[in-house]
Every structure is written in structure tokens, then in C-alpha cells.
N, CA, C and O of each residue as an XYZ file, in Angstrom:
928
protein
N     -14.004    101.330    190.413
C     -13.611    102.219    189.317
C     -14.200    101.715    188.010
O     -14.131    100.518    187.731
N     -14.786    102.607    187.193
C     -15.369    102.168    185.927
C     -14.305    101.528    185.043
O     -13.156    101.969    185.016
N     -14.701    100.489    184.324
C     -13.782     99.815    183.416
C     -13.734    100.584    182.107
O     -14.764    100.778    181.462
N     -12.543    101.024    181.707
C     -12.388    101.679    180.417
C     -11.003    101.376    179.879
O     -10.238    100.628    180.487
N     -10.688    101.960    178.739
C      -9.439    101.618    178.072
C      -8.210    102.049    178.858
O      -7.110    101.583    178.558
N      -8.353    102.916    179.848
C      -7.193    103.389    180.595
C      -6.577    102.285    181.440
O      -5.428    102.411    181.862
N      -7.310    101.207    181.699
C      -6.769    100.128    182.530
C      -6.124     99.033    181.699
O      -5.437     98.173    182.250
N      -6.328     99.042    180.382
C      -5.805     97.968    179.541
C      -4.279     98.005    179.517
O      -3.672     99.011    179.152
N      -3.683     96.900    179.910
C      -2.240     96.799    179.909
C      -1.552     97.426    181.099
O      -0.330     97.335    181.221
N      -2.315     98.069    181.991
C      -1.722     98.744    183.148
C      -1.840     97.919    184.424
O      -1.140     98.179    185.402
N      -2.731     96.916    184.414
C      -3.016     96.174    185.635
C      -3.946     96.977    186.513
O      -3.932     98.207    186.478
N      -4.753     96.293    187.299
C      -5.662     96.987    188.216
C      -5.864     96.124    189.454
O      -6.232     94.954    189.358
N      -5.617     96.718    190.617
C      -5.668     95.994    191.885
C      -6.385     96.836    192.935
O      -6.128     98.033    193.066
N      -7.273     96.207    193.672
C      -7.866     96.882    194.817
C      -6.808     96.961    195.916
O      -5.815     96.237    195.862
N      -7.002     97.831    196.918
C      -6.048     97.890    198.021
C      -5.839     96.536    198.694
O      -4.719     96.198    199.078
N      -6.912     95.762    198.836
C      -6.751     94.449    199.471
C      -5.947     93.497    198.589
O      -5.089     92.765    199.082
N      -6.224     93.509    197.283
C      -5.477     92.639    196.377
C      -3.992     92.997    196.384
O      -3.128     92.120    196.413
N      -3.713     94.293    196.357
C      -2.317     94.738    196.378
C      -1.637     94.348    197.676
O      -0.501     93.874    197.673
N      -2.336     94.550    198.790
C      -1.778     94.206    200.098
C      -1.474     92.716    200.176
O      -0.449     92.314    200.725
N      -2.356     91.909    199.632
C      -2.163     90.455    199.663
C      -0.945     90.047    198.841
O      -0.215     89.133    199.226
N      -0.722     90.710    197.724
C       0.391     90.351    196.852
C       1.742     90.744    197.431
O       2.746     90.085    197.160
N       1.781     91.817    198.231
C       3.071     92.266    198.770
C       3.218     91.969    200.258
O       4.244     92.295    200.854
N       2.193     91.348    200.869
C       2.284     91.006    202.281
C       2.155     92.199    203.195
O       2.910     92.337    204.157
N       1.205     93.060    202.900
C       0.988     94.255    203.701
C      -0.459     94.317    204.161
O      -1.134     93.290    204.238
N      -0.941     95.526    204.470
C      -2.327     95.720    204.886
C      -3.000     96.708    203.944
O      -2.341     97.625    203.454
N      -4.292     96.548    203.677
C      -4.992     97.477    202.785
C      -4.857     98.932    203.224
O      -4.730     99.823    202.384
N      -4.883     99.180    204.542
C      -4.774    100.554    205.016
C      -3.412    101.162    204.709
O      -3.296    102.371    204.502
N      -2.380    100.319    204.679
C      -1.059    100.815    204.292
C      -1.051    101.219    202.823
O      -0.501    102.259    202.461
N      -1.667    100.388    201.976
C      -1.747    100.680    200.548
C      -2.433    102.019    200.323
O      -1.961    102.842    199.538
N      -3.535    102.233    201.005
C      -4.286    103.480    200.852
C      -3.489    104.665    201.374
O      -3.485    105.724    200.747
N      -2.818    104.509    202.498
C      -2.047    105.617    203.069
C      -0.880    106.006    202.162
O      -0.600    107.189    201.974
N      -0.200    104.997    201.599
C       0.966    105.272    200.768
C       0.599    105.819    199.393
O       1.361    106.595    198.816
N      -0.556    105.426    198.860
C      -0.927    105.858    197.506
C      -2.004    106.933    197.468
O      -2.159    107.597    196.443
N      -2.751    107.125    198.547
C      -3.818    108.123    198.564
C      -3.663    109.142    199.681
O      -4.372    110.148    199.702
N      -2.754    108.897    200.601
C      -2.573    109.818    201.717
C      -3.556    109.540    202.831
O      -4.473    108.732    202.687
N      -3.352    110.219    203.940
C      -4.229    110.040    205.101
C      -4.225    111.324    205.918
O      -3.190    111.749    206.430
N      -5.406    111.936    206.030
C      -5.486    113.189    206.768
C      -4.636    114.264    206.111
O      -4.789    114.563    204.927
N      -3.731    114.844    206.911
C      -2.852    115.891    206.380
C      -1.650    115.329    205.643
O      -0.882    116.078    205.040
N      -1.484    114.005    205.689
C      -0.334    113.367    205.042
C      -0.631    113.082    203.572
O      -1.612    112.414    203.248
N       0.211    113.585    202.702
C       0.012    113.369    201.267
C       0.545    112.002    200.858
O       1.371    111.425    201.565
N       0.084    111.480    199.730
C       0.584    110.175    199.260
C       2.065    110.259    198.906
O       2.602    111.345    198.688
N       2.718    109.098    198.851
C       4.144    109.072    198.520
C       4.386    109.431    197.060
O       5.443    109.962    196.718
N       3.412    109.143    196.195
C       3.497    109.521    194.788
C       2.089    109.584    194.213
O       1.134    109.130    194.843
N       1.965    110.140    193.035
C       0.676    110.230    192.360
C       0.377    108.876    191.727
O       0.952    108.533    190.694
N      -0.515    108.110    192.338
C      -0.845    106.790    191.830
C      -1.487    106.898    190.442
O      -2.090    107.916    190.105
N      -1.350    105.847    189.654
C      -1.757    105.872    188.252
C      -3.224    106.249    188.068
O      -3.553    107.028    187.173
N      -4.110    105.705    188.908
C      -5.545    105.961    188.749
C      -6.052    107.039    189.699
O      -7.261    107.207    189.854
N      -5.155    107.760    190.325
C      -5.556    108.711    191.359
C      -6.417    109.847    190.811
O      -7.244    110.404    191.532
N      -6.224    110.192    189.534
C      -6.981    111.294    188.954
C      -8.450    110.939    188.723
O      -9.281    111.824    188.519
N      -8.768    109.639    188.754
C     -10.160    109.215    188.563
C     -10.907    109.343    189.882
O     -10.473    108.807    190.902
N     -12.001    110.034    189.863
C     -12.750    110.345    191.081
C     -13.127    109.079    191.854
O     -13.655    108.122    191.286
N     -12.847    109.093    193.146
C     -13.191    108.013    194.080
C     -12.436    106.707    193.817
O     -12.754    105.687    194.428
N     -11.452    106.718    192.929
C     -10.711    105.488    192.647
C      -9.712    105.201    193.759
O      -8.993    106.096    194.202
N      -9.671    103.956    194.207
C      -8.655    103.533    195.175
C      -7.771    102.440    194.589
O      -6.805    102.013    195.222
N      -8.099    101.989    193.383
C      -7.313    100.946    192.744
C      -5.933    101.467    192.349
O      -5.730    102.668    192.174
N      -4.995    100.537    192.213
C      -3.649    100.910    191.791
C      -3.243    100.102    190.566
O      -3.858     99.085    190.248
N      -2.201    100.564    189.885
C      -1.706     99.903    188.683
C      -0.555     98.965    189.019
O      -0.117     98.881    190.166
N      -0.075     98.262    187.996
C       1.064     97.363    188.173
C       2.310     98.134    188.599
O       3.037     97.690    189.488
N       2.561     99.272    187.982
C       3.731    100.073    188.365
C       3.642    100.519    189.819
O       4.638    100.497    190.542
N       2.453    100.921    190.246
C       2.253    101.268    191.654
C       2.561    100.066    192.543
O       3.207    100.199    193.583
N       2.094     98.902    192.126
C       2.292     97.675    192.904
C       3.782     97.387    193.093
O       4.220     97.048    194.192
N       4.546     97.524    192.026
C       5.986     97.279    192.106
C       6.638     98.241    193.089
O       7.477     97.834    193.893
N       6.261     99.509    193.032
C       6.836    100.487    193.953
C       6.431    100.194    195.394
O       7.219    100.373    196.322
N       5.205     99.748    195.564
C       4.740     99.419    196.906
C       5.539     98.281    197.529
O       5.722     98.241    198.746
N       6.015     97.357    196.698
C       6.855     96.264    197.220
C       8.110     96.823    197.883
O       8.520     96.359    198.947
N       8.715     97.824    197.246
C       9.926     98.412    197.810
C       9.598     99.208    199.060
O      10.328     99.138    200.049
N       8.508     99.964    199.027
C       8.112    100.725    200.209
C       7.890     99.785    201.392
O       8.330    100.069    202.506
N       7.207     98.666    201.147
C       6.975     97.683    202.203
C       8.303     97.167    202.763
O       8.471     97.066    203.978
N       9.237     96.843    201.880
C      10.541     96.329    202.320
C      11.303     97.380    203.117
O      11.947     97.050    204.113
N      11.241     98.633    202.698
C      11.945     99.699    203.402
C      11.315     99.975    204.767
O      12.022    100.218    205.745
N      10.003     99.936    204.826
C       9.334    100.145    206.115
C       9.669     99.008    207.075
O       9.826     99.230    208.276
N       9.779     97.774    206.538
C      10.168     96.638    207.365
C      11.579     96.841    207.927
O      11.902     96.355    209.011
N      12.409     97.563    207.177
C      13.770     97.854    207.616
C      13.827     99.134    208.447
O      14.908     99.652    208.727
N      12.646     99.644    208.842
C      12.533    100.826    209.709
C      13.017    102.114    209.060
O      13.470    103.029    209.746
N      12.919    102.183    207.724
C      13.204    103.438    207.038
C      11.948    104.295    207.101
O      10.858    103.820    206.782
N      12.086    105.540    207.504
C      10.924    106.401    207.713
C      10.240    106.748    206.397
O      10.863    106.719    205.335
N       8.955    107.077    206.475
C       8.219    107.506    205.294
C       8.798    108.811    204.754
O       8.765    109.055    203.548
N       9.325    109.647    205.641
C       9.941    110.889    205.202
C      11.151    110.614    204.318
O      11.333    111.263    203.287
N      11.971    109.660    204.718
C      13.145    109.297    203.920
C      12.721    108.669    202.600
O      13.315    108.948    201.558
N      11.696    107.821    202.640
C      11.208    107.182    201.416
C      10.658    108.232    200.456
O      10.892    108.170    199.249
N       9.928    109.192    201.007
C       9.372    110.259    200.181
C      10.495    111.051    199.487
O      10.403    111.379    198.304
N      11.552    111.345    200.250
C      12.688    112.067    199.689
C      13.357    111.242    198.587
O      13.722    111.778    197.541
N      13.514    109.945    198.824
C      14.155    109.065    197.844
C      13.362    109.040    196.544
O      13.948    109.086    195.462
N      12.033    108.969    196.638
C      11.187    108.939    195.444
C      11.315    110.248    194.673
O      11.465    110.244    193.452
N      11.256    111.369    195.394
C      11.369    112.677    194.756
C      12.723    112.840    194.069
O      12.807    113.326    192.941
N      13.767    112.430    194.757
C      15.124    112.539    194.213
C      15.280    111.650    192.973
O      15.866    112.066    191.973
N      14.751    110.427    193.049
C      14.868    109.493    191.928
C      14.060    109.969    190.724
O      14.477    109.764    189.583
N      12.917    110.596    190.960
C      12.114    111.133    189.851
C      12.913    112.168    189.071
O      12.939    112.155    187.840
N      13.565    113.064    189.808
C      14.356    114.105    189.155
C      15.560    113.500    188.432
O      15.904    113.923    187.329
N      16.188    112.520    189.052
C      17.391    111.924    188.497
C      17.109    111.108    187.244
O      17.856    111.182    186.268
N      16.012    110.317    187.272
C      15.715    109.404    186.175
C      14.704    109.959    185.181
O      14.629    109.484    184.047
N      13.925    110.959    185.590
C      12.932    111.531    184.703
C      11.791    110.590    184.382
O      11.275    110.605    183.264
N      11.382    109.761    185.352
C      10.279    108.815    185.146
C       9.244    108.981    186.258
O       9.552    109.474    187.343
N       8.002    108.557    185.966
C       6.917    108.700    186.942
C       6.986    107.663    188.052
O       6.534    107.915    189.170
N       7.550    106.495    187.749
C       7.627    105.414    188.738
C       9.087    105.004    188.941
O       9.501    103.941    188.478
N       9.862    105.832    189.625
C      11.302    105.566    189.739
C      11.656    104.293    190.492
O      12.656    103.649    190.173
N      10.851    103.914    191.494
C      11.182    102.711    192.254
C      10.963    101.446    191.426
O      11.457    100.373    191.773
N      10.223    101.580    190.335
C       9.965    100.436    189.460
C      10.876    100.454    188.239
O      10.605     99.771    187.252
N      11.960    101.235    188.300
C      12.837    101.373    187.149
C      14.115    100.557    187.300
O      14.565    100.280    188.411
N      14.686    100.179    186.166
C      15.942     99.440    186.154
C      17.073    100.294    186.714
O      17.996     99.773    187.340
N      17.005    101.597    186.491
C      18.026    102.500    187.017
C      18.032    102.496    188.538
O      19.088    102.563    189.166
N      16.836    102.415    189.124
C      16.773    102.392    190.583
C      17.386    101.101    191.113
O      18.016    101.096    192.170
N      17.202    100.017    190.380
C      17.805     98.754    190.795
C      19.326     98.887    190.851
O      19.984     98.255    191.677
N      19.875     99.716    189.962
C      21.321     99.914    189.913
C      21.796    100.961    190.915
O      22.789    100.756    191.612
N      21.084    102.083    190.985
C      21.540    103.232    191.775
C      20.743    103.460    193.051
O      21.002    104.417    193.781
N      19.786    102.600    193.323
C      18.877    102.848    194.436
C      19.524    102.894    195.800
O      19.096    103.665    196.659
N      20.553    102.081    196.020
C      21.190    102.069    197.332
C      21.780    103.435    197.654
O      21.650    103.930    198.773
N      22.419    104.029    196.679
C      23.001    105.364    196.872
C      21.911    106.393    197.155
O      22.063    107.250    198.027
N      20.813    106.300    196.413
C      19.707    107.240    196.600
C      19.117    107.107    198.005
O      18.797    108.106    198.648
N      18.977    105.872    198.471
C      18.415    105.655    199.800
C      19.354    106.151    200.895
O      18.905    106.674    201.915
N      20.647    105.987    200.680
C      21.607    106.527    201.643
C      21.422    108.036    201.754
O      21.370    108.586    202.854
N      21.324    108.701    200.599
C      21.110    110.150    200.584
C      19.817    110.515    201.313
O      19.769    111.482    202.074
N      18.760    109.717    201.063
C      17.457    110.005    201.668
C      17.502    109.854    203.181
O      16.972    110.694    203.909
N      18.127    108.798    203.650
C      18.198    108.549    205.087
C      19.035    109.620    205.769
O      18.704    110.070    206.865
N      20.117    110.026    205.121
C      20.944    111.089    205.685
C      20.164    112.398    205.732
O      20.238    113.138    206.714
N      19.418    112.679    204.670
C      18.615    113.902    204.617
C      17.570    113.901    205.717
O      17.213    114.951    206.251
N      17.083    112.716    206.051
C      16.075    112.573    207.099
C      16.688    112.710    208.486
O      15.967    112.797    209.481
N      18.022    112.728    208.556
C      18.683    112.885    209.840
C      18.770    111.611    210.643
O      19.102    111.658    211.828
N      18.480    110.462    210.033
C      18.470    109.208    210.782
C      19.862    108.600    210.933
O      20.223    108.120    212.008
N      20.644    108.622    209.848
C      21.919    107.922    209.855
C      23.041    108.828    209.338
O      23.702    108.505    208.351
N      23.247    109.944    210.001
C      24.256    110.881    209.543
C      25.645    110.252    209.532
O      26.518    110.688    208.783
N      25.852    109.228    210.361
C      27.155    108.582    210.413
C      27.495    107.847    209.119
O      28.641    107.449    208.911
N      26.503    107.666    208.252
C      26.750    106.981    206.988
C      27.422    107.894    205.963
O      27.889    107.413    204.931
N      27.478    109.177    206.221
C      27.897    110.126    205.192
C      29.333    109.945    204.730
O      29.644    110.321    203.600
N      30.229    109.388    205.543
C      31.619    109.237    205.127
C      31.865    107.954    204.345
O      32.159    107.997    203.151
N      31.745    106.831    205.008
C      32.118    105.562    204.381
C      30.921    104.774    203.869
O      31.088    103.751    203.205
N      29.738    105.235    204.168
C      28.497    104.621    203.680
C      28.413    103.124    203.939
O      28.252    102.350    202.995
N      28.518    102.700    205.182
C      28.444    101.261    205.475
C      27.077    100.655    205.229
O      26.945     99.432    205.178
N      26.055    101.490    205.076
C      24.713    100.958    204.836
C      24.431    100.639    203.386
O      23.348    100.154    203.059
N      25.392    100.905    202.503
C      25.179    100.695    201.074
C      24.765     99.258    200.765
O      23.817     99.037    200.011
N      25.469     98.279    201.341
C      25.165     96.878    201.062
C      23.791     96.484    201.591
O      23.093     95.677    200.977
N      23.405     97.054    202.729
C      22.102     96.746    203.313
C      20.992     97.196    202.374
O      20.074     96.432    202.076
N      21.082     98.448    201.906
C      20.057     98.972    201.018
C      20.073     98.255    199.676
O      19.020     98.006    199.090
N      21.261     97.922    199.190
C      21.363     97.200    197.921
C      20.656     95.855    198.004
O      20.015     95.427    197.044
N      20.769     95.192    199.143
C      20.120     93.892    199.321
C      18.601     94.037    199.329
O      17.890     93.228    198.734
N      18.107     95.080    200.012
C      16.669     95.322    200.058
C      16.115     95.536    198.654
O      15.087     94.970    198.286
N      16.807     96.356    197.884
C      16.361     96.665    196.526
C      16.412     95.424    195.650
O      15.473     95.140    194.907
N      17.512     94.685    195.742
C      17.673     93.502    194.910
C      16.593     92.471    195.201
O      16.048     91.862    194.281
N      16.282     92.273    196.476
C      15.252     91.302    196.849
C      13.870     91.734    196.350
O      13.004     90.898    196.095
N      13.678     93.041    196.217
C      12.383     93.555    195.781
C      12.231     93.587    194.267
O      11.111     93.585    193.757
N      13.357     93.617    193.538
C      13.298     93.796    192.092
C      13.872     92.644    191.273
O      13.735     92.633    190.049
N      14.517     91.667    191.931
C      15.231     90.657    191.149
C      14.326     89.644    190.447
O      14.809     88.867    189.623
N      13.028     89.633    190.752
C      12.124     88.721    190.048
C      11.242     89.458    189.040
O      10.195     88.961    188.624
N      11.694     90.661    188.656
C      10.964     91.462    187.684
C      11.660     91.429    186.327
O      12.869     91.220    186.235
N      10.867     91.642    185.274
C      11.421     91.820    183.948
C      11.166     93.263    183.529
O      10.105     93.824    183.801
N      12.158     93.856    182.861
C      12.091     95.262    182.504
C      12.046     95.439    180.991
O      12.593     94.644    180.227
N      11.375     96.514    180.592
C      11.302     96.889    179.182
C      11.419     98.402    179.103
O      10.657     99.120    179.752
N      12.360     98.888    178.318
C      12.633    100.325    178.252
C      12.876    100.912    179.644
O      12.505    102.049    179.935
N      13.506    100.107    180.485
C      13.902    100.589    181.804
C      12.851    100.503    182.882
O      13.147    100.792    184.042
N      11.621    100.114    182.543
C      10.541    100.038    183.531
C      10.061     98.598    183.703
O      10.053     97.822    182.748
N       9.663     98.249    184.925
C       9.180     96.902    185.208
C       7.883     96.641    184.452
O       6.956     97.450    184.492
N       7.827     95.509    183.767
C       6.629     95.169    182.981
C       6.081     93.791    183.320
O       4.992     93.433    182.870
N       6.819     93.010    184.105
C       6.410     91.633    184.392
C       6.998     91.202    185.724
O       8.147     91.519    186.031
N       6.219     90.485    186.511
C       6.670     89.989    187.813
C       6.526     88.472    187.818
O       5.430     87.933    187.666
N       7.652     87.802    187.996
C       7.643     86.351    188.156
C       7.950     86.059    189.621
O       9.116     86.030    190.016
N       6.908     85.842    190.432
C       7.129     85.686    191.883
C       8.220     84.672    192.199
O       8.229     83.555    191.681
N       9.121     85.086    193.048
C      10.260     84.257    193.429
C       9.790     82.887    193.925
O       8.867     82.799    194.734
N      10.429     81.822    193.437
C      10.169     80.423    193.793
C       8.938     79.844    193.089
O       8.633     78.663    193.257
N       8.227     80.664    192.302
C       7.013     80.163    191.648
C       7.183     80.266    190.138
O       6.637     81.174    189.512
N       7.929     79.349    189.557
C       8.319     79.429    188.150
C       7.137     79.379    187.190
O       7.210     79.940    186.096
N       6.062     78.725    187.576
C       4.926     78.567    186.660
C       3.981     79.770    186.681
O       3.067     79.861    185.861
N       4.207     80.699    187.630
C       3.258     81.787    187.864
C       3.852     83.117    187.399
O       5.042     83.380    187.575
N       3.001     83.944    186.807
C       3.445     85.257    186.357
C       2.371     86.295    186.666
O       1.176     86.000    186.653
N       2.824     87.512    186.943
C       1.922     88.658    187.118
C       2.245     89.628    185.989
O       3.264     90.318    186.010
N       1.363     89.664    185.013
C       1.576     90.428    183.793
C       0.402     91.389    183.612
O      -0.727     90.942    183.406
N       0.647     92.702    183.686
C      -0.462     93.659    183.570
C      -1.209     93.577    182.245
O      -2.326     94.081    182.127
N      -0.601     92.947    181.254
C      -1.250     92.818    179.947
C      -2.120     91.564    179.851
O      -2.786     91.346    178.839
N      -2.114     90.746    180.895
C      -2.910     89.515    180.878
C      -3.808     89.469    182.114
O      -3.328     89.551    183.245
N      -5.089     89.340    181.890
C      -6.082     89.214    182.960
C      -5.961     90.358    183.973
O      -6.106     90.149    185.177
N      -5.693     91.568    183.471
C      -5.604     92.781    184.277
C      -4.547     92.692    185.385
O      -4.632     93.394    186.393
N      -3.551     91.820    185.183
C      -2.459     91.752    186.146
C      -2.663     90.776    187.276
O      -1.867     90.752    188.214
N      -3.709     89.964    187.219
C      -3.904     88.954    188.255
C      -2.837     87.869    188.111
O      -2.426     87.576    186.988
N      -2.380     87.270    189.196
C      -1.428     86.152    189.081
C      -2.063     85.006    188.306
O      -3.183     84.591    188.603
N      -1.342     84.499    187.314
C      -1.870     83.414    186.490
C      -0.811     82.338    186.295
O       0.382     82.577    186.482
N      -1.272     81.140    185.913
C      -0.353     80.119    185.436
C       0.043     80.540    184.020
O      -0.796     80.575    183.119
N       1.297     80.851    183.834
C       1.735     81.486    182.590
C       1.373     80.688    181.348
O       0.942     81.266    180.350
N       1.537     79.385    181.388
C       1.320     78.571    180.195
C      -0.153     78.309    179.891
O      -0.486     77.808    178.816
N      -1.039     78.646    180.835
C      -2.449     78.295    180.655
C      -3.391     79.492    180.754
O      -4.552     79.395    180.359
N      -2.905     80.623    181.278
C      -3.716     81.825    181.336
C      -4.845     81.786    182.340
O      -5.759     82.607    182.264
N      -4.811     80.852    183.285
C      -5.848     80.732    184.307
C      -5.335     81.357    185.595
O      -4.204     81.097    186.005
N      -6.157     82.176    186.234
C      -5.713     82.840    187.457
C      -5.548     81.832    188.593
O      -6.323     80.883    188.722
N      -4.543     82.055    189.395
C      -4.303     81.163    190.529
C      -5.430     81.255    191.544
O      -5.741     80.274    192.219
N      -6.043     82.424    191.656
C      -7.141     82.578    192.618
C      -8.359     81.759    192.199
O      -9.069     81.216    193.045
N      -8.599     81.673    190.892
C      -9.724     80.860    190.400
C      -9.512     79.392    190.760
O     -10.428     78.727    191.244
N      -8.314     78.896    190.525
C      -8.020     77.496    190.839
C      -8.085     77.247    192.340
O      -8.541     76.192    192.781
N      -7.636     78.205    193.108
C      -7.659     78.086    194.569
C      -9.097     78.031    195.085
O      -9.436     77.206    195.934
N      -9.929     78.918    194.559
C     -11.341     78.939    194.964
C     -12.054     77.658    194.549
O     -12.865     77.119    195.302
N     -11.748     77.176    193.352
C     -12.355     75.936    192.877
C     -11.920     74.744    193.731
O     -12.714     73.846    194.010
N     -10.671     74.747    194.133
C     -10.182     73.657    194.978
C     -10.871     73.665    196.337
O     -11.169     72.605    196.888
N     -11.123     74.846    196.878
C     -11.799     74.944    198.163
C     -13.216     74.373    198.088
O     -13.753     73.890    199.084
N     -13.812     74.433    196.899
C     -15.161     73.889    196.700
C     -15.116     72.385    196.484
O     -15.849     71.637    197.130
N     -14.246     71.940    195.565
C     -14.259     70.536    195.145
C     -13.255     69.654    195.874
O     -13.435     68.438    195.941
N     -12.194     70.256    196.425
C     -11.181     69.485    197.158
C     -10.646     68.312    196.346
O     -10.390     67.233    196.880
N     -10.483     68.542    195.048
C     -10.058     67.446    194.172
C      -9.174     68.003    193.054
O      -9.680     68.534    192.065
N      -7.863     67.884    193.213
C      -6.924     68.396    192.221
C      -7.068     67.638    190.904
O      -6.944     68.230    189.832
N      -7.331     66.329    190.976
C      -7.511     65.532    189.771
C      -8.675     66.029    188.934
O      -8.586     66.097    187.708
N      -9.773     66.376    189.605
C     -10.954     66.876    188.904
C     -10.636     68.210    188.212
O     -10.996     68.417    187.053
N      -9.959     69.108    188.937
C      -9.609     70.402    188.352
C      -8.648     70.228    187.181
O      -8.747     70.932    186.176
N      -7.728     69.297    187.318
C      -6.787     69.027    186.240
C      -7.519     68.602    184.973
O      -7.136     68.970    183.863
N      -8.568     67.829    185.159
C      -9.327     67.313    184.021
C     -10.152     68.405    183.358
O     -10.129     68.531    182.133
N     -10.883     69.199    184.139
C     -11.791     70.184    183.537
C     -11.040     71.381    182.961
O     -11.493     71.993    181.994
N      -9.875     71.720    183.562
C      -9.103     72.856    183.041
C      -8.007     72.416    182.068
O      -7.373     73.243    181.412
N      -7.801     71.113    181.988
C      -6.749     70.560    181.130
C      -5.385     71.153    181.488
O      -4.620     71.594    180.630
N      -5.119     71.142    182.783
C      -3.866     71.649    183.339
C      -3.242     70.542    184.182
O      -3.956     69.898    184.951
N      -1.946     70.297    184.068
C      -1.301     69.252    184.875
C      -1.498     69.474    186.370
O      -1.549     70.607    186.847
N      -1.606     68.368    187.095
C      -1.817     68.451    188.539
C      -0.732     69.272    189.227
O      -1.009     70.035    190.152
N       0.506     69.106    188.765
C       1.628     69.811    189.381
C       1.443     71.321    189.297
O       1.767     72.030    190.250
N       0.937     71.818    188.198
C       0.716     73.255    188.019
C      -0.427     73.742    188.907
O      -0.361     74.835    189.470
N      -1.464     72.934    189.028
C      -2.585     73.308    189.891
C      -2.143     73.331    191.349
O      -2.534     74.221    192.105
N      -1.339     72.368    191.739
C      -0.801     72.361    193.102
C       0.019     73.611    193.369
O      -0.060     74.185    194.455
N       0.811     74.039    192.383
C       1.619     75.242    192.541
C       0.732     76.457    192.749
O       1.031     77.310    193.585
N      -0.364     76.543    191.989
C      -1.292     77.667    192.129
C      -1.919     77.690    193.520
O      -2.049     78.752    194.130
N      -2.301     76.530    194.014
C      -2.925     76.429    195.342
C      -1.936     76.814    196.429
O      -2.277     77.580    197.330
N      -0.720     76.297    196.359
C       0.284     76.619    197.372
C       0.642     78.100    197.346
O       0.860     78.714    198.390
N       0.700     78.667    196.143
C       1.001     80.093    196.010
C      -0.074     80.931    196.696
O       0.242     81.843    197.460
N      -1.328     80.628    196.430
C      -2.429     81.380    197.030
C      -2.456     81.217    198.553
O      -2.739     82.170    199.279
N      -2.166     80.027    199.021
C      -2.114     79.802    200.471
C      -1.001     80.626    201.104
O      -1.162     81.170    202.196
N       0.121     80.710    200.413
C       1.240     81.499    200.919
C       0.864     82.973    201.023
O       1.205     83.634    202.004
N       0.165     83.487    200.022
C      -0.289     84.875    200.070
C      -1.189     85.113    201.282
O      -1.055     86.125    201.970
N      -2.102     84.184    201.541
C      -2.996     84.304    202.697
C      -2.199     84.324    204.000
O      -2.470     85.123    204.896
N      -1.221     83.437    204.088
C      -0.431     83.332    205.316
C       0.394     84.588    205.567
O       0.477     85.071    206.696
N       1.003     85.111    204.511
C       1.838     86.307    204.659
C       0.986     87.516    205.031
O       1.386     88.331    205.862
N      -0.182     87.632    204.418
C      -1.062     88.757    204.737
C      -1.571     88.658    206.170
O      -1.678     89.666    206.868
N      -1.885     87.437    206.605
C      -2.338     87.238    207.984
C      -1.239     87.619    208.963
O      -1.509     88.220    210.002
N       0.007     87.269    208.632
C       1.126     87.618    209.482
C       1.323     89.122    209.550
O       1.651     89.659    210.608
N       1.125     89.804    208.429
C       1.242     91.262    208.407
C       0.208     91.911    209.309
O       0.491     92.914    209.965
N      -0.989     91.343    209.343
C      -2.043     91.862    210.213
C      -1.686     91.661    211.683
O      -1.941     92.530    212.517
N      -1.090     90.501    211.993
C      -0.689     90.209    213.370
C       0.415     91.164    213.816
O       0.377     91.677    214.935
N       1.391     91.404    212.954
C       2.517     92.262    213.301
C       2.084     93.699    213.537
O       2.735     94.433    214.280
N       0.983     94.105    212.903
C       0.513     95.489    213.055
C      -0.378     95.664    214.273
O      -0.706     96.793    214.638
N      -0.777     94.561    214.913
C      -1.646     94.641    216.088
C      -0.885     95.203    217.278
O       0.185     94.697    217.616
N      -1.419     96.246    217.927
C      -0.717     96.845    219.075
C      -0.506     95.842    220.181
O       0.066     96.177    221.218
């Protein structure tokens, strides 16, 4: 996609980059945000109007995290589609799954969606699935920071030194205090195999560089596992 002012502050991720960050597969990212065959996308992705664009924005990425979690919990795409449509109308926002309101009311919305899909009609009285859906949503959104009700920053769980900020380095994961992407440090380490050397040339403490390397390795491992799980 051509680089222009429309990407500034929005974040920009290829399908593979997005899949790696959420532990999914590139083909899933494309299917959920661009559609496949007769199947329409789950929502209008931020850059979808740009011809031949497959990249997604930070808001898309946040929503994809929830979609991935719901699919892992065997919630159908039909139910997810209904939940997104319902939440859009209720909240009046383009990215409802990335909203603070969804974090609060999302479990109820998902119950409605699943019932509408005909999967769990038994939930309609006492709603025993409320806690299950609430946990899924909380795990997907509890490491985000919100501004005006929308997610604007992702601090990956367990990685205190790392931040994903669409306003910095186009949303690539970086060491927050130093502004260096974790992928750059990871690639450099693979070449030099010397954390001390990297610490010296980047003027970053060894502990922070180690965190960046471990984070990147974890992303690789999770993505590899996602590929294995999808193998027939």
C-alpha cells in the first residue's frame, strides 16, 4: 500500500504481521478483514477502500484479537458477525470490539449473538455463559489503554517494557523507553549473537534487549503453533 498521510497515527500491519501479533494465520486475517469468495468481511477494515490494500490498522488489529479468541472458543463467524453489527448500532462506533463499552457490555452482546445464531438457546433464561464470555473479552482487552472510549495503546501482557502504539513507528512493537522495534533487536541478535554488543551500540540495558528477544521468540512460537493447529 502506498505510504501517505492516511496511515499516520493509525498503525499499519501486513496480514502476516497481524497474524504474528495475535497468534493466528495470515489467511485468517485476510478472510476476516477482506472476505473470501462469497463470504463478506466481518467489518470494513480501515484501509479496505484503498485499491489492492491488504494491510490493516491498529483498531483492526485489536478487533482481530477478540475474533481470534472467540473462534478459539468455537463461537461461529455468524455469531461474531451479528455481535459486531449489534455493537456498532448500540455504541455508534466503527470499531466496536475495540471500544471500552464493549469491554463492559460485550459479554451480554455475545450472549445475544450466540442465541441469535441458534447455538446456545439454553442460555436465554439464566445466561450461564455470561462469565465465560466476560473472561474472553477481559483477556483480550485488559492490556489495552483507551482514549475517548477507543483502544489507542497495547501493552502486551507480561512484557512491561514493550508497547504497541500506532503513533510510534507505525504501530510496530517497540521498547517503550527507547523507541527501538523489538524485531530490529531480534534480527540483530540473530546476526551477532551478542546481547552485550547490542546493548553498547543501541545504548539500551541488556535486560531490555533480552526482553525484546524473548518477546519476538514468543511471537514466533505462538504463530507456529497456530499453523500446526490448523493443519488437517
